[in-house]
Structure formats: C-alpha cells, structure tokens
C-alpha positions as CSV (number, residue, x, y, z in Angstrom):
1,E,13.9,9.7,-44.9
2,N,14.3,13.4,-44.4
3,D,17.4,14.5,-42.5
4,S,15.6,17.7,-41.4
5,L,13.2,15.7,-39.2
6,Q,13.6,15.2,-35.5
7,Y,13.2,11.5,-34.6
8,V,11.7,10.1,-31.4
9,I,11.1,6.7,-29.9
10,I,7.4,6.2,-29.3
11,S,6.1,3.5,-27.0
12,A,2.4,2.6,-27.2
13,N,0.8,0.9,-24.2
14,T,-1.8,-0.7,-26.6
15,Y,-2.5,-0.5,-30.3
16,K,-4.1,-2.6,-32.9
17,S,-1.7,-3.7,-35.6
18,D,-2.6,-4.2,-39.2
19,T,-1.6,-7.9,-39.0
20,T,-3.3,-8.9,-35.7
21,D,-6.8,-8.9,-34.4
22,Y,-5.8,-8.1,-30.8
23,I,-4.5,-5.1,-29.0
24,K,-0.9,-5.1,-27.6
25,G,2.0,-2.8,-26.9
26,G,4.0,-1.3,-29.7
27,L,7.3,0.5,-30.4
28,F,7.7,3.0,-33.2
29,I,10.1,5.6,-34.6
30,G,8.5,8.9,-35.4
31,G,9.9,11.8,-37.4
32,F,8.6,15.3,-36.8
33,D,9.1,18.5,-38.8
34,D,9.9,21.9,-37.3
35,F,6.2,22.5,-36.8
36,G,5.7,19.4,-34.7
37,E,3.8,17.5,-37.5
38,L,4.4,13.8,-37.8
39,K,6.0,13.1,-41.2
40,Y,7.4,9.6,-40.8
41,T,6.7,6.5,-38.7
42,T,7.9,3.0,-38.7
43,D,6.6,0.1,-36.5
44,L,9.5,-1.7,-34.9
45,T,7.3,-4.1,-32.9
46,Q,7.4,-7.1,-35.3
47,K,10.9,-6.4,-36.4
48,I,12.2,-6.7,-32.8
49,Q,10.0,-9.7,-32.2
50,T,11.5,-11.7,-35.0
51,L,14.9,-11.4,-33.3
52,L,13.7,-13.1,-30.2
53,P,12.8,-16.8,-29.5
54,S,9.2,-17.5,-30.7
55,N,7.8,-18.0,-27.2
56,I,8.9,-14.5,-26.0
57,D,6.5,-11.7,-26.7
58,L,8.1,-8.4,-25.6
59,S,5.3,-6.3,-27.0
60,I,3.3,-6.6,-23.7
61,Y,6.2,-4.7,-22.0
62,F,6.7,-1.8,-24.4
63,R,4.7,0.4,-22.0
64,Y,7.5,0.4,-19.5
65,G,10.8,2.3,-19.6
66,I,12.3,3.1,-23.0
67,D,15.1,5.5,-24.1
68,S,18.0,5.9,-26.3
69,A,21.0,3.8,-25.2
70,G,23.4,5.9,-27.2
71,D,25.6,4.2,-29.8
72,I,26.6,1.1,-28.0
73,N,28.0,-0.8,-31.0
74,N,29.8,2.2,-32.5
75,D,28.0,2.0,-35.9
76,G,27.0,5.7,-35.8
77,I,23.3,4.9,-35.1
78,N,21.8,5.4,-31.6
79,D,20.5,2.1,-30.1
80,I,17.4,1.6,-27.9
81,V,17.0,0.2,-24.4
82,L,13.7,-1.2,-23.2
83,G,12.9,-1.8,-19.5
84,N,11.2,-5.2,-19.0
85,P,10.2,-5.7,-15.3
86,R,8.5,-8.9,-14.2
87,F,9.0,-11.0,-17.3
88,P,9.0,-14.7,-16.4
89,I,8.8,-16.9,-19.5
90,H,9.3,-20.6,-18.9
91,N,12.6,-19.8,-17.0
92,L,14.2,-18.5,-20.2
93,L,14.7,-15.1,-18.6
94,P,14.5,-14.0,-15.0
95,N,11.7,-11.6,-14.2
96,D,13.5,-8.3,-14.5
97,H,15.8,-7.3,-17.3
98,L,16.7,-4.7,-20.0
99,T,16.5,-5.4,-23.7
100,F,19.0,-3.5,-25.8
101,V,18.0,-3.1,-29.5
102,Y,20.8,-2.4,-31.9
103,M,19.5,-0.2,-34.7
104,N,20.8,0.4,-38.2
105,E,20.6,3.4,-40.5
106,N,17.3,2.2,-42.0
107,F,15.5,2.5,-38.6
108,S,15.5,-1.2,-38.4
109,P,16.8,-3.5,-35.5
110,D,19.8,-5.6,-36.4
111,S,20.0,-7.6,-33.1
112,V,19.0,-7.6,-29.5
113,K,20.8,-8.3,-26.2
114,I,19.2,-9.1,-22.9
115,L,20.7,-7.9,-19.6
116,N,19.2,-9.7,-16.6
117,G,18.9,-7.7,-13.4
118,I,19.7,-10.9,-11.4
119,D,23.1,-11.2,-13.3
120,I,24.1,-7.8,-11.9
121,G,23.0,-8.2,-8.4
122,F,19.2,-7.5,-8.2
123,T,16.4,-9.8,-7.2
124,N,13.5,-10.8,-9.4
125,T,11.1,-8.7,-7.2
126,D,13.0,-5.4,-7.5
127,D,11.1,-4.4,-10.8
128,F,14.5,-3.7,-12.4
129,G,13.8,-1.8,-15.6
130,F,10.4,-0.4,-14.7
131,N,11.8,2.8,-16.1
132,V,15.1,3.6,-17.8
133,K,16.7,6.9,-18.6
134,N,19.8,7.8,-20.6
135,I,21.8,10.1,-18.3
136,G,24.8,10.8,-20.5
137,D,28.4,9.6,-20.3
138,L,29.1,10.1,-16.5
139,D,32.4,8.1,-16.5
140,N,33.7,9.6,-19.8
141,N,34.3,6.2,-21.4
142,G,32.5,7.1,-24.7
143,Y,29.3,5.2,-23.8
144,E,26.0,6.7,-22.5
145,D,25.2,5.6,-18.9
146,L,21.7,4.6,-17.7
147,A,19.6,5.3,-14.7
148,I,17.3,2.3,-13.9
149,A,14.2,2.5,-11.7
150,L,13.6,-0.3,-9.2
151,P,10.3,0.5,-7.5
152,G,10.1,-2.9,-5.9
153,F,13.5,-2.7,-4.2
154,S,13.5,-3.5,-0.5
155,K,16.1,-2.4,2.0
156,G,16.9,-4.8,4.7
157,D,15.4,-8.2,5.4
158,T,11.7,-7.4,5.0
159,I,10.2,-7.6,1.5
160,D,6.9,-6.1,2.8
161,V,8.4,-2.6,2.7
162,K,9.2,-1.4,-0.8
163,N,11.8,1.5,-0.5
164,G,12.5,1.7,-4.2
165,A,15.9,2.5,-5.7
166,I,17.6,3.9,-8.7
167,A,20.6,2.0,-10.1
168,I,23.2,3.7,-12.3
169,L,24.6,1.5,-15.0
170,F,28.0,2.6,-16.3
171,M,27.7,1.2,-19.8
172,D,30.4,-0.2,-22.1
173,K,30.6,-1.7,-25.6
174,N,29.1,-4.9,-24.3
175,A,26.0,-3.2,-23.1
176,Q,26.8,-3.9,-19.4
C-alpha cells in the first residue's frame, strides 16, 4: 500500500473473475497515483460474499448504487454502502435494501449489515437503494448521511404511476 495514492471504490456491472467461468458483477478498491495511473487494485467481491449466507449472491447487484458510508463503526476506516434494489431470495431479505460493508485497514471487509427498506417504511416495489450517495453529515452527529434513490416510489393509491423519490437517511453508529 502506498499512502500517496488516491483510493476509489469501483463497481463493475460484469467481469470475469479468475476463479469462475461466468461473468457477474464485481466490487474493487483501486489506488491511483497523481497522474491518474492505476497502481493498486483488490477484488472485494468474494471477500464480501463469504460474509453472507451461501444462498445470497450480492455480486449480481454490484452495478447499482455504491458509495462511501463514512466511518460508521469508528475504526478510522471508511466503510462502503451498496444499494440492492429488487433482491428477493427465498424470503430471507425483502426486495429492496442497503448492504453496509465494514472495512478494515487492509482494504478487506470485516462484516456486513443489511438495512431493509421495508423496515424503515418503504415498500418492496419502491426500488429502495437503486442509487445511494454520501451527502455528508447533515445533522452534525459525527456520521455521514445518505441520499437514497427510490425510482419506483408511487405517490397516492395507484402503483401504475411511478413518481420516484429521494430518501435522506440520517445515519448513526448502528448504520440506520
């Protein structure tokens, strides 16, 4: 690792991994020098997958919203938030949710937390998490807040008209 590098989260819609014979989404950390040349990469896809139940494959959703969540667990390392809209897996998780990935100093995930859109008042057709953006600490509590896109949100009784919405999540140490 080189501290002079600028690090970014890179989400790939599709890629072919060295260990699989099929194409799927991927999540990487990349380090760029002052000239914009890529000097460091690490593939987080399988590392995150090992923290989840074996029947859940988040890699097909890495093409949706992704951003830094700030340092939720106060370990000095920024964590990652992934938007996962429309994700029904054997009723283990409702359709729309966010996945928080708690990172360590070795650019490796330590744990994950799932925040279901239904648990905070959205329906499973809102596409909660289609995109996610860190918008800074709006409420000055020391935790970065998030803007969440809900393109499937419907206003009123009809679900045929999709108005869309943006939700602001005022975060805390519990990633909620």
